[in-house]
N, CA, C and O atoms as a Maestro MAE file, in Angstrom:
{
 s_m_m2io_version
 :::
 2.0.0
}

f_m_ct {
 s_m_title
 :::
 protein
 m_atom[292] {
  # First column is atom index #
  i_m_mmod_type
  r_m_x_coord
  r_m_y_coord
  r_m_z_coord
  i_m_residue_number
  s_m_chain_name
  s_m_pdb_residue_name
  s_m_pdb_atom_name
  i_m_atomic_number
  :::
  1 25 25.436 4.819 -51.870 1 A "MET " " N  " 7
  2 3 24.441 5.658 -51.204 1 A "MET " " CA " 6
  3 2 23.045 5.232 -51.673 1 A "MET " " C  " 6
  4 15 22.792 5.022 -52.859 1 A "MET " " O  " 8
  5 25 22.190 5.121 -50.724 2 A "ALA " " N  " 7
  6 3 20.815 4.709 -51.030 2 A "ALA " " CA " 6
  7 2 20.074 5.851 -51.718 2 A "ALA " " C  " 6
  8 15 20.222 7.018 -51.355 2 A "ALA " " O  " 8
  9 25 19.287 5.493 -52.701 3 A "ASP " " N  " 7
  10 3 18.508 6.531 -53.357 3 A "ASP " " CA " 6
  11 2 17.174 6.720 -52.628 3 A "ASP " " C  " 6
  12 15 16.858 5.983 -51.695 3 A "ASP " " O  " 8
  13 25 16.424 7.682 -53.051 4 A "ILE " " N  " 7
  14 3 15.177 8.062 -52.385 4 A "ILE " " CA " 6
  15 2 14.156 6.929 -52.384 4 A "ILE " " C  " 6
  16 15 13.393 6.784 -51.429 4 A "ILE " " O  " 8
  17 25 14.138 6.128 -53.445 5 A "ILE " " N  " 7
  18 3 13.193 5.011 -53.514 5 A "ILE " " CA " 6
  19 2 13.546 3.957 -52.470 5 A "ILE " " C  " 6
  20 15 12.662 3.431 -51.794 5 A "ILE " " O  " 8
  21 25 14.838 3.646 -52.335 6 A "ASP " " N  " 7
  22 3 15.258 2.679 -51.316 6 A "ASP " " CA " 6
  23 2 14.913 3.174 -49.917 6 A "ASP " " C  " 6
  24 15 14.435 2.406 -49.082 6 A "ASP " " O  " 8
  25 25 15.156 4.446 -49.667 7 A "LEU " " N  " 7
  26 3 14.839 5.013 -48.352 7 A "LEU " " CA " 6
  27 2 13.341 4.975 -48.075 7 A "LEU " " C  " 6
  28 15 12.915 4.661 -46.963 7 A "LEU " " O  " 8
  29 25 12.552 5.293 -49.083 8 A "ALA " " N  " 7
  30 3 11.093 5.258 -48.924 8 A "ALA " " CA " 6
  31 2 10.609 3.835 -48.679 8 A "ALA " " C  " 6
  32 15 9.734 3.606 -47.844 8 A "ALA " " O  " 8
  33 25 11.178 2.882 -49.406 9 A "GLN " " N  " 7
  34 3 10.786 1.487 -49.217 9 A "GLN " " CA " 6
  35 2 11.168 1.005 -47.818 9 A "GLN " " C  " 6
  36 15 10.378 0.327 -47.161 9 A "GLN " " O  " 8
  37 25 12.364 1.345 -47.361 10 A "ASP " " N  " 7
  38 3 12.790 0.966 -46.007 10 A "ASP " " CA " 6
  39 2 11.843 1.537 -44.967 10 A "ASP " " C  " 6
  40 15 11.457 0.844 -44.025 10 A "ASP " " O  " 8
  41 25 11.468 2.795 -45.134 11 A "ARG " " N  " 7
  42 3 10.562 3.439 -44.175 11 A "ARG " " CA " 6
  43 2 9.182 2.795 -44.206 11 A "ARG " " C  " 6
  44 15 8.568 2.580 -43.161 11 A "ARG " " O  " 8
  45 25 8.699 2.489 -45.400 12 A "ALA " " N  " 7
  46 3 7.390 1.840 -45.522 12 A "ALA " " CA " 6
  47 2 7.402 0.471 -44.843 12 A "ALA " " C  " 6
  48 15 6.448 0.110 -44.154 12 A "ALA " " O  " 8
  49 25 8.473 -0.284 -45.036 13 A "GLU " " N  " 7
  50 3 8.584 -1.596 -44.392 13 A "GLU " " CA " 6
  51 2 8.636 -1.450 -42.876 13 A "GLU " " C  " 6
  52 15 8.048 -2.255 -42.153 13 A "GLU " " O  " 8
  53 25 9.328 -0.440 -42.396 14 A "GLU " " N  " 7
  54 3 9.397 -0.184 -40.959 14 A "GLU " " CA " 6
  55 2 8.010 0.149 -40.395 14 A "GLU " " C  " 6
  56 15 7.632 -0.340 -39.331 14 A "GLU " " O  " 8
  57 25 7.276 0.966 -41.102 15 A "ILE " " N  " 7
  58 3 5.920 1.339 -40.668 15 A "ILE " " CA " 6
  59 2 5.019 0.108 -40.623 15 A "ILE " " C  " 6
  60 15 4.257 -0.077 -39.674 15 A "ILE " " O  " 8
  61 25 5.108 -0.728 -41.648 16 A "VAL " " N  " 7
  62 3 4.288 -1.939 -41.693 16 A "VAL " " CA " 6
  63 2 4.657 -2.869 -40.540 16 A "VAL " " C  " 6
  64 15 3.771 -3.397 -39.867 16 A "VAL " " O  " 8
  65 25 5.962 -3.077 -40.301 17 A "ARG " " N  " 7
  66 3 6.386 -3.930 -39.192 17 A "ARG " " CA " 6
  67 2 5.864 -3.397 -37.862 17 A "ARG " " C  " 6
  68 15 5.390 -4.163 -37.023 17 A "ARG " " O  " 8
  69 25 5.953 -2.074 -37.671 18 A "ASP " " N  " 7
  70 3 5.468 -1.468 -36.425 18 A "ASP " " CA " 6
  71 2 3.965 -1.679 -36.261 18 A "ASP " " C  " 6
  72 15 3.495 -2.004 -35.171 18 A "ASP " " O  " 8
  73 25 3.218 -1.496 -37.337 19 A "LYS " " N  " 7
  74 3 1.762 -1.670 -37.277 19 A "LYS " " CA " 6
  75 2 1.404 -3.121 -36.984 19 A "LYS " " C  " 6
  76 15 0.531 -3.395 -36.160 19 A "LYS " " O  " 8
  77 25 2.070 -4.039 -37.650 20 A "ILE " " N  " 7
  78 3 1.833 -5.459 -37.390 20 A "ILE " " CA " 6
  79 2 2.160 -5.780 -35.939 20 A "ILE " " C  " 6
  80 15 1.420 -6.509 -35.277 20 A "ILE " " O  " 8
  81 25 3.264 -5.238 -35.447 21 A "GLY " " N  " 7
  82 3 3.632 -5.460 -34.051 21 A "GLY " " CA " 6
  83 2 2.582 -4.933 -33.095 21 A "GLY " " C  " 6
  84 15 2.280 -5.576 -32.090 21 A "GLY " " O  " 8
  85 25 2.024 -3.779 -33.393 22 A "SER " " N  " 7
  86 3 0.974 -3.212 -32.548 22 A "SER " " CA " 6
  87 2 -0.270 -4.087 -32.541 22 A "SER " " C  " 6
  88 15 -0.883 -4.302 -31.496 22 A "SER " " O  " 8
  89 25 -0.631 -4.583 -33.698 23 A "ILE " " N  " 7
  90 3 -1.795 -5.461 -33.799 23 A "ILE " " CA " 6
  91 2 -1.545 -6.752 -33.031 23 A "ILE " " C  " 6
  92 15 -2.411 -7.223 -32.294 23 A "ILE " " O  " 8
  93 25 -0.355 -7.322 -33.208 24 A "GLN " " N  " 7
  94 3 -0.028 -8.551 -32.500 24 A "GLN " " CA " 6
  95 2 -0.018 -8.323 -30.986 24 A "GLN " " C  " 6
  96 15 -0.449 -9.188 -30.224 24 A "GLN " " O  " 8
  97 25 0.469 -7.170 -30.557 25 A "ALA " " N  " 7
  98 3 0.482 -6.860 -29.127 25 A "ALA " " CA " 6
  99 2 -0.937 -6.833 -28.574 25 A "ALA " " C  " 6
  100 15 -1.198 -7.349 -27.488 25 A "ALA " " O  " 8
  101 25 -1.837 -6.236 -29.318 26 A "GLU " " N  " 7
  102 3 -3.233 -6.186 -28.870 26 A "GLU " " CA " 6
  103 2 -3.829 -7.593 -28.806 26 A "GLU " " C  " 6
  104 15 -4.558 -7.926 -27.872 26 A "GLU " " O  " 8
  105 25 -3.519 -8.393 -29.786 27 A "ILE " " N  " 7
  106 3 -4.015 -9.767 -29.780 27 A "ILE " " CA " 6
  107 2 -3.425 -10.532 -28.601 27 A "ILE " " C  " 6
  108 15 -4.130 -11.296 -27.942 27 A "ILE " " O  " 8
  109 25 -2.138 -10.334 -28.333 28 A "ARG " " N  " 7
  110 3 -1.513 -11.004 -27.184 28 A "ARG " " CA " 6
  111 2 -2.180 -10.577 -25.887 28 A "ARG " " C  " 6
  112 15 -2.430 -11.402 -25.008 28 A "ARG " " O  " 8
  113 25 -2.468 -9.281 -25.768 29 A "ARG " " N  " 7
  114 3 -3.130 -8.794 -24.550 29 A "ARG " " CA " 6
  115 2 -4.474 -9.500 -24.345 29 A "ARG " " C  " 6
  116 15 -4.933 -9.677 -23.216 29 A "ARG " " O  " 8
  117 25 -5.079 -9.889 -25.434 30 A "GLN " " N  " 7
  118 3 -6.350 -10.595 -25.355 30 A "GLN " " CA " 6
  119 2 -6.151 -12.094 -25.166 30 A "GLN " " C  " 6
  120 15 -7.118 -12.851 -25.083 30 A "GLN " " O  " 8
  121 25 -4.873 -12.524 -25.099 31 A "GLY " " N  " 7
  122 3 -4.561 -13.918 -24.825 31 A "GLY " " CA " 6
  123 2 -4.681 -14.853 -26.005 31 A "GLY " " C  " 6
  124 15 -4.868 -16.055 -25.818 31 A "GLY " " O  " 8
  125 25 -4.578 -14.335 -27.218 32 A "VAL " " N  " 7
  126 3 -4.796 -15.172 -28.392 32 A "VAL " " CA " 6
  127 2 -3.495 -15.714 -28.990 32 A "VAL " " C  " 6
  128 15 -3.462 -16.856 -29.449 32 A "VAL " " O  " 8
  129 25 -2.437 -14.924 -28.992 33 A "ILE " " N  " 7
  130 3 -1.179 -15.326 -29.638 33 A "ILE " " CA " 6
  131 2 -0.167 -15.792 -28.601 33 A "ILE " " C  " 6
  132 15 -0.098 -15.265 -27.491 33 A "ILE " " O  " 8
  133 25 0.612 -16.792 -28.990 34 A "ASP " " N  " 7
  134 3 1.701 -17.231 -28.133 34 A "ASP " " CA " 6
  135 2 2.895 -16.306 -28.339 34 A "ASP " " C  " 6
  136 15 2.834 -15.385 -29.154 34 A "ASP " " O  " 8
  137 25 3.945 -16.538 -27.628 35 A "GLY " " N  " 7
  138 3 5.114 -15.669 -27.713 35 A "GLY " " CA " 6
  139 2 6.269 -16.318 -28.437 35 A "GLY " " C  " 6
  140 15 7.349 -16.475 -27.867 35 A "GLY " " O  " 8
  141 25 6.060 -16.702 -29.695 36 A "PHE " " N  " 7
  142 3 7.135 -17.309 -30.460 36 A "PHE " " CA " 6
  143 2 7.705 -16.323 -31.466 36 A "PHE " " C  " 6
  144 15 6.974 -15.548 -32.083 36 A "PHE " " O  " 8
  145 25 9.029 -16.365 -31.621 37 A "CYS " " N  " 7
  146 3 9.746 -15.490 -32.551 37 A "CYS " " CA " 6
  147 2 9.330 -15.810 -33.982 37 A "CYS " " C  " 6
  148 15 9.290 -16.974 -34.379 37 A "CYS " " O  " 8
  149 25 9.023 -14.774 -34.749 38 A "GLU " " N  " 7
  150 3 8.607 -15.005 -36.133 38 A "GLU " " CA " 6
  151 2 9.775 -15.375 -37.036 38 A "GLU " " C  " 6
  152 15 9.556 -15.848 -38.151 38 A "GLU " " O  " 8
  153 25 11.014 -15.170 -36.584 39 A "ASP " " N  " 7
  154 3 12.175 -15.525 -37.396 39 A "ASP " " CA " 6
  155 2 12.674 -16.938 -37.108 39 A "ASP " " C  " 6
  156 15 12.815 -17.747 -38.025 39 A "ASP " " O  " 8
  157 25 12.940 -17.237 -35.833 40 A "CYS " " N  " 7
  158 3 13.525 -18.534 -35.482 40 A "CYS " " CA " 6
  159 2 12.549 -19.471 -34.788 40 A "CYS " " C  " 6
  160 15 12.866 -20.635 -34.543 40 A "CYS " " O  " 8
  161 25 11.369 -18.968 -34.473 41 A "GLU " " N  " 7
  162 3 10.298 -19.739 -33.839 41 A "GLU " " CA " 6
  163 2 10.609 -20.191 -32.420 41 A "GLU " " C  " 6
  164 15 9.918 -21.055 -31.882 41 A "GLU " " O  " 8
  165 25 11.650 -19.612 -31.803 42 A "SER " " N  " 7
  166 3 11.917 -19.927 -30.400 42 A "SER " " CA " 6
  167 2 10.958 -19.117 -29.525 42 A "SER " " C  " 6
  168 15 10.375 -18.128 -29.971 42 A "SER " " O  " 8
  169 25 10.812 -19.545 -28.302 43 A "LEU " " N  " 7
  170 3 9.918 -18.874 -27.370 43 A "LEU " " CA " 6
  171 2 10.506 -17.519 -26.976 43 A "LEU " " C  " 6
  172 15 11.672 -17.434 -26.593 43 A "LEU " " O  " 8
  173 25 9.705 -16.470 -27.070 44 A "ILE " " N  " 7
  174 3 10.136 -15.148 -26.621 44 A "ILE " " CA " 6
  175 2 9.927 -15.119 -25.112 44 A "ILE " " C  " 6
  176 15 8.830 -15.411 -24.636 44 A "ILE " " O  " 8
  177 25 10.967 -14.769 -24.351 45 A "PRO " " N  " 7
  178 3 10.836 -14.773 -22.895 45 A "PRO " " CA " 6
  179 2 9.677 -13.895 -22.409 45 A "PRO " " C  " 6
  180 15 9.421 -12.816 -22.944 45 A "PRO " " O  " 8
  181 25 8.998 -14.387 -21.397 46 A "LYS " " N  " 7
  182 3 7.841 -13.689 -20.843 46 A "LYS " " CA " 6
  183 2 8.212 -12.272 -20.405 46 A "LYS " " C  " 6
  184 15 7.431 -11.344 -20.616 46 A "LYS " " O  " 8
  185 25 9.371 -12.091 -19.807 47 A "ARG " " N  " 7
  186 3 9.793 -10.749 -19.362 47 A "ARG " " CA " 6
  187 2 9.908 -9.788 -20.538 47 A "ARG " " C  " 6
  188 15 9.564 -8.612 -20.422 47 A "ARG " " O  " 8
  189 25 10.391 -10.290 -21.667 48 A "ARG " " N  " 7
  190 3 10.497 -9.430 -22.859 48 A "ARG " " CA " 6
  191 2 9.107 -9.026 -23.339 48 A "ARG " " C  " 6
  192 15 8.879 -7.866 -23.681 48 A "ARG " " O  " 8
  193 25 8.183 -9.977 -23.367 49 A "LEU " " N  " 7
  194 3 6.823 -9.677 -23.811 49 A "LEU " " CA " 6
  195 2 6.098 -8.753 -22.836 49 A "LEU " " C  " 6
  196 15 5.290 -7.921 -23.249 49 A "LEU " " O  " 8
  197 25 6.382 -8.897 -21.555 50 A "GLU " " N  " 7
  198 3 5.766 -7.998 -20.574 50 A "GLU " " CA " 6
  199 2 6.298 -6.573 -20.736 50 A "GLU " " C  " 6
  200 15 5.555 -5.599 -20.614 50 A "GLU " " O  " 8
  201 25 7.597 -6.473 -21.013 51 A "ALA " " N  " 7
  202 3 8.207 -5.151 -21.175 51 A "ALA " " CA " 6
  203 2 7.826 -4.502 -22.498 51 A "ALA " " C  " 6
  204 15 7.654 -3.286 -22.575 51 A "ALA " " O  " 8
  205 25 7.695 -5.318 -23.536 52 A "ALA " " N  " 7
  206 3 7.393 -4.803 -24.879 52 A "ALA " " CA " 6
  207 2 6.464 -5.788 -25.581 52 A "ALA " " C  " 6
  208 15 6.921 -6.586 -26.399 52 A "ALA " " O  " 8
  209 25 5.173 -5.745 -25.276 53 A "PRO " " N  " 7
  210 3 4.245 -6.742 -25.814 53 A "PRO " " CA " 6
  211 2 4.085 -6.720 -27.332 53 A "PRO " " C  " 6
  212 15 3.509 -7.650 -27.896 53 A "PRO " " O  " 8
  213 25 4.570 -5.704 -27.992 54 A "TRP " " N  " 7
  214 3 4.440 -5.605 -29.444 54 A "TRP " " CA " 6
  215 2 5.547 -6.356 -30.189 54 A "TRP " " C  " 6
  216 15 5.466 -6.511 -31.407 54 A "TRP " " O  " 8
  217 25 6.590 -6.827 -29.474 55 A "VAL " " N  " 7
  218 3 7.707 -7.464 -30.171 55 A "VAL " " CA " 6
  219 2 7.268 -8.773 -30.809 55 A "VAL " " C  " 6
  220 15 6.385 -9.467 -30.303 55 A "VAL " " O  " 8
  221 25 7.898 -9.091 -31.921 56 A "THR " " N  " 7
  222 3 7.572 -10.323 -32.638 56 A "THR " " CA " 6
  223 2 8.796 -11.211 -32.806 56 A "THR " " C  " 6
  224 15 8.727 -12.270 -33.429 56 A "THR " " O  " 8
  225 25 9.927 -10.765 -32.238 57 A "THR " " N  " 7
  226 3 11.159 -11.536 -32.360 57 A "THR " " CA " 6
  227 2 11.843 -11.653 -31.005 57 A "THR " " C  " 6
  228 15 11.637 -10.836 -30.107 57 A "THR " " O  " 8
  229 25 12.661 -12.691 -30.885 58 A "CYS " " N  " 7
  230 3 13.487 -12.835 -29.688 58 A "CYS " " CA " 6
  231 2 14.607 -11.791 -29.758 58 A "CYS " " C  " 6
  232 15 14.786 -11.138 -30.786 58 A "CYS " " O  " 8
  233 25 15.345 -11.641 -28.682 59 A "VAL " " N  " 7
  234 3 16.402 -10.628 -28.634 59 A "VAL " " CA " 6
  235 2 17.454 -10.888 -29.710 59 A "VAL " " C  " 6
  236 15 17.870 -9.962 -30.406 59 A "VAL " " O  " 8
  237 25 17.882 -12.135 -29.849 60 A "ALA " " N  " 7
  238 3 18.933 -12.457 -30.820 60 A "ALA " " CA " 6
  239 2 18.513 -12.094 -32.244 60 A "ALA " " C  " 6
  240 15 19.285 -11.489 -32.988 60 A "ALA " " O  " 8
  241 25 17.300 -12.462 -32.617 61 A "CYS " " N  " 7
  242 3 16.825 -12.153 -33.974 61 A "CYS " " CA " 6
  243 2 16.635 -10.655 -34.173 61 A "CYS " " C  " 6
  244 15 16.908 -10.135 -35.255 61 A "CYS " " O  " 8
  245 25 16.171 -9.956 -33.141 62 A "GLN " " N  " 7
  246 3 16.017 -8.512 -33.245 62 A "GLN " " CA " 6
  247 2 17.371 -7.852 -33.446 62 A "GLN " " C  " 6
  248 15 17.501 -6.928 -34.249 62 A "GLN " " O  " 8
  249 25 18.382 -8.325 -32.720 63 A "GLU " " N  " 7
  250 3 19.731 -7.773 -32.888 63 A "GLU " " CA " 6
  251 2 20.244 -8.009 -34.302 63 A "GLU " " C  " 6
  252 15 20.893 -7.138 -34.880 63 A "GLU " " O  " 8
  253 25 19.957 -9.188 -34.866 64 A "GLU " " N  " 7
  254 3 20.357 -9.473 -36.249 64 A "GLU " " CA " 6
  255 2 19.666 -8.520 -37.218 64 A "GLU " " C  " 6
  256 15 20.300 -7.998 -38.136 64 A "GLU " " O  " 8
  257 25 18.374 -8.292 -37.020 65 A "ARG " " N  " 7
  258 3 17.631 -7.361 -37.885 65 A "ARG " " CA " 6
  259 2 18.221 -5.960 -37.820 65 A "ARG " " C  " 6
  260 15 18.399 -5.302 -38.845 65 A "ARG " " O  " 8
  261 25 18.522 -5.512 -36.606 66 A "GLU " " N  " 7
  262 3 19.073 -4.170 -36.447 66 A "GLU " " CA " 6
  263 2 20.461 -4.057 -37.063 66 A "GLU " " C  " 6
  264 15 20.803 -3.018 -37.628 66 A "GLU " " O  " 8
  265 25 21.268 -5.119 -36.960 67 A "ALA " " N  " 7
  266 3 22.592 -5.112 -37.585 67 A "ALA " " CA " 6
  267 2 22.454 -5.029 -39.102 67 A "ALA " " C  " 6
  268 15 23.210 -4.302 -39.747 67 A "ALA " " O  " 8
  269 25 21.507 -5.757 -39.681 68 A "GLU " " N  " 7
  270 3 21.266 -5.709 -41.118 68 A "GLU " " CA " 6
  271 2 20.826 -4.308 -41.553 68 A "GLU " " C  " 6
  272 15 21.278 -3.796 -42.577 68 A "GLU " " O  " 8
  273 25 19.944 -3.703 -40.769 69 A "THR " " N  " 7
  274 3 19.458 -2.358 -41.089 69 A "THR " " CA " 6
  275 2 20.623 -1.372 -41.073 69 A "THR " " C  " 6
  276 15 20.742 -0.537 -41.970 69 A "THR " " O  " 8
  277 25 21.481 -1.463 -40.056 70 A "ARG " " N  " 7
  278 3 22.618 -0.547 -39.959 70 A "ARG " " CA " 6
  279 2 23.593 -0.766 -41.115 70 A "ARG " " C  " 6
  280 15 24.211 0.181 -41.601 70 A "ARG " " O  " 8
  281 25 23.726 -2.013 -41.547 71 A "LYS " " N  " 7
  282 3 24.654 -2.336 -42.626 71 A "LYS " " CA " 6
  283 2 24.264 -1.631 -43.922 71 A "LYS " " C  " 6
  284 15 25.133 -1.244 -44.703 71 A "LYS " " O  " 8
  285 25 22.973 -1.465 -44.152 72 A "TYR " " N  " 7
  286 3 22.496 -0.884 -45.405 72 A "TYR " " CA " 6
  287 2 22.255 0.612 -45.333 72 A "TYR " " C  " 6
  288 15 21.799 1.208 -46.309 72 A "TYR " " O  " 8
  289 25 22.546 1.221 -44.218 73 A "ARG " " N  " 7
  290 3 22.351 2.677 -44.110 73 A "ARG " " CA " 6
  291 2 23.613 3.418 -44.341 73 A "ARG " " C  " 6
  292 15 23.625 4.648 -44.287 73 A "ARG " " O  " 8
  :::
 }
 m_bond[291] {
  # First column is bond index #
  i_m_from
  i_m_to
  i_m_order
  :::
  1 1 2 1
  2 2 3 1
  3 3 4 2
  4 3 5 1
  5 5 6 1
  6 6 7 1
  7 7 8 2
  8 7 9 1
  9 9 10 1
  10 10 11 1
  11 11 12 2
  12 11 13 1
  13 13 14 1
  14 14 15 1
  15 15 16 2
  16 15 17 1
  17 17 18 1
  18 18 19 1
  19 19 20 2
  20 19 21 1
  21 21 22 1
  22 22 23 1
  23 23 24 2
  24 23 25 1
  25 25 26 1
  26 26 27 1
  27 27 28 2
  28 27 29 1
  29 29 30 1
  30 30 31 1
  31 31 32 2
  32 31 33 1
  33 33 34 1
  34 34 35 1
  35 35 36 2
  36 35 37 1
  37 37 38 1
  38 38 39 1
  39 39 40 2
  40 39 41 1
  41 41 42 1
  42 42 43 1
  43 43 44 2
  44 43 45 1
  45 45 46 1
  46 46 47 1
  47 47 48 2
  48 47 49 1
  49 49 50 1
  50 50 51 1
  51 51 52 2
  52 51 53 1
  53 53 54 1
  54 54 55 1
  55 55 56 2
  56 55 57 1
  57 57 58 1
  58 58 59 1
  59 59 60 2
  60 59 61 1
  61 61 62 1
  62 62 63 1
  63 63 64 2
  64 63 65 1
  65 65 66 1
  66 66 67 1
  67 67 68 2
  68 67 69 1
  69 69 70 1
  70 70 71 1
  71 71 72 2
  72 71 73 1
  73 73 74 1
  74 74 75 1
  75 75 76 2
  76 75 77 1
  77 77 78 1
  78 78 79 1
  79 79 80 2
  80 79 81 1
  81 81 82 1
  82 82 83 1
  83 83 84 2
  84 83 85 1
  85 85 86 1
  86 86 87 1
  87 87 88 2
  88 87 89 1
  89 89 90 1
  90 90 91 1
  91 91 92 2
  92 91 93 1
  93 93 94 1
  94 94 95 1
  95 95 96 2
  96 95 97 1
  97 97 98 1
  98 98 99 1
  99 99 100 2
  100 99 101 1
  101 101 102 1
  102 102 103 1
  103 103 104 2
  104 103 105 1
  105 105 106 1
  106 106 107 1
  107 107 108 2
  108 107 109 1
  109 109 110 1
  110 110 111 1
  111 111 112 2
  112 111 113 1
  113 113 114 1
  114 114 115 1
  115 115 116 2
  116 115 117 1
  117 117 118 1
  118 118 119 1
  119 119 120 2
  120 119 121 1
  121 121 122 1
  122 122 123 1
  123 123 124 2
  124 123 125 1
  125 125 126 1
  126 126 127 1
  127 127 128 2
  128 127 129 1
  129 129 130 1
  130 130 131 1
  131 131 132 2
  132 131 133 1
  133 133 134 1
  134 134 135 1
  135 135 136 2
  136 135 137 1
  137 137 138 1
  138 138 139 1
  139 139 140 2
  140 139 141 1
  141 141 142 1
  142 142 143 1
  143 143 144 2
  144 143 145 1
  145 145 146 1
  146 146 147 1
  147 147 148 2
  148 147 149 1
  149 149 150 1
  150 150 151 1
  151 151 152 2
  152 151 153 1
  153 153 154 1
  154 154 155 1
  155 155 156 2
  156 155 157 1
  157 157 158 1
  158 158 159 1
  159 159 160 2
  160 159 161 1
  161 161 162 1
  162 162 163 1
  163 163 164 2
  164 163 165 1
  165 165 166 1
  166 166 167 1
  167 167 168 2
  168 167 169 1
  169 169 170 1
  170 170 171 1
  171 171 172 2
  172 171 173 1
  173 173 174 1
  174 174 175 1
  175 175 176 2
  176 175 177 1
  177 177 178 1
  178 178 179 1
  179 179 180 2
  180 179 181 1
  181 181 182 1
  182 182 183 1
  183 183 184 2
  184 183 185 1
  185 185 186 1
  186 186 187 1
  187 187 188 2
  188 187 189 1
  189 189 190 1
  190 190 191 1
  191 191 192 2
  192 191 193 1
  193 193 194 1
  194 194 195 1
  195 195 196 2
  196 195 197 1
  197 197 198 1
  198 198 199 1
  199 199 200 2
  200 199 201 1
  201 201 202 1
  202 202 203 1
  203 203 204 2
  204 203 205 1
  205 205 206 1
  206 206 207 1
  207 207 208 2
  208 207 209 1
  209 209 210 1
  210 210 211 1
  211 211 212 2
  212 211 213 1
  213 213 214 1
  214 214 215 1
  215 215 216 2
  216 215 217 1
  217 217 218 1
  218 218 219 1
  219 219 220 2
  220 219 221 1
  221 221 222 1
  222 222 223 1
  223 223 224 2
  224 223 225 1
  225 225 226 1
  226 226 227 1
  227 227 228 2
  228 227 229 1
  229 229 230 1
  230 230 231 1
  231 231 232 2
  232 231 233 1
  233 233 234 1
  234 234 235 1
  235 235 236 2
  236 235 237 1
  237 237 238 1
  238 238 239 1
  239 239 240 2
  240 239 241 1
  241 241 242 1
  242 242 243 1
  243 243 244 2
  244 243 245 1
  245 245 246 1
  246 246 247 1
  247 247 248 2
  248 247 249 1
  249 249 250 1
  250 250 251 1
  251 251 252 2
  252 251 253 1
  253 253 254 1
  254 254 255 1
  255 255 256 2
  256 255 257 1
  257 257 258 1
  258 258 259 1
  259 259 260 2
  260 259 261 1
  261 261 262 1
  262 262 263 1
  263 263 264 2
  264 263 265 1
  265 265 266 1
  266 266 267 1
  267 267 268 2
  268 267 269 1
  269 269 270 1
  270 270 271 1
  271 271 272 2
  272 271 273 1
  273 273 274 1
  274 274 275 1
  275 275 276 2
  276 275 277 1
  277 277 278 1
  278 278 279 1
  279 279 280 2
  280 279 281 1
  281 281 282 1
  282 282 283 1
  283 283 284 2
  284 283 285 1
  285 285 286 1
  286 286 287 1
  287 287 288 2
  288 287 289 1
  289 289 290 1
  290 290 291 1
  291 291 292 2
  :::
 }
}
């Protein structure tokens, strides 16, 4: 069972990732950033970026991240 410090750290990391994603989305809207996955560096499909401009990972890498998160909860 995760202790309170682990839970707080997980939440803090989630907040930071969300904030970074929001900033990156704004930069993308301004046409500055390309759409490459920060994990595998593959191109993030344009449809994914149009639907969710704040994403920083491709679908496969996002699924891996979510599986890891579920594993530790």
